[in-house]
C-alpha positions, 0 to 999 in steps of 0.5 A: 381720118377723113376717111373713115367717114366715108368708110362709116357711111358705106358700112351704114348703107350696108348694114340698112340695105341688110334689113330690108329684104326683098323676102318677108317670109309669114306662114300662111294658111289660106282659109278654105285651103286645107294647106299651111305655106310659107310666102315671102310676101303678101299674095292676092287671092283670085277665084276663076272658074276653069275647065279641068279635064272637061270638068267645071271647077273653080281655081283658088290661087294665091300669088305674089311677087318678091325680088323679081320672082312671082310665087303662087299657090293654087288648088281645086276640088275634082269631083271624081276620084278617077280624075285627080292623077289626070288633073295633076298631069293637067296642072303640069302641062299647062304650067309647062306651056305657059311658059312653052317651057323644056321640062329640066328635071322631074321628080317625085313631089315630098308634100307633108300630109299629100296622099301618095300618087305616082303623078304628083311630082315637083318640076324645074322648067325653062322656057319664054315668057310671051315677051320673049324673055328667058325664065326658069319655073318650079312646080309641084303639083300634088293632092289630097283626096279630091282637092289638087294643088299647084305651087310655083316660083317662076322668075328670071333667075330663081335662087336655090334657097328662094324655091326650097324655103316656099316649096318645102314648106307646104304642109297639108292639115292633118 
């Protein structure tokens, strides 16, 4: 009978740990973004001026970290319809460069409500952080009209289900 107590305590601890997940998914519709997305944590919001193809824009970013993984959604408005595709290319290049990365795979982006564009893609990247640690990143770049978006997930380990939950939840207002 004495062995049942430690077993019961162990079972209770296992059940309690299952009730406190690292990911607390919540749907957000960031003001002014035109997009809804599931974040696994409460994101901080930042805005900064940025040169995108020699064009000064304000890049809005929502970012949070959960379970050792960073989730981010960025968006900016371009002024020139002809610059949208090149802006998507630039966002992709910057994401790869930020982790000194190598592209593992590329596929067309699939975001409900996006403006069709051949340069809207989902990219899987393997790279290194400035401190030399290995990192994986998945990035989706897409557009709606003149607004360009970048959603990314980055971490040493990227559980496929977690990445897919975040990236597949992206929806543009119709």
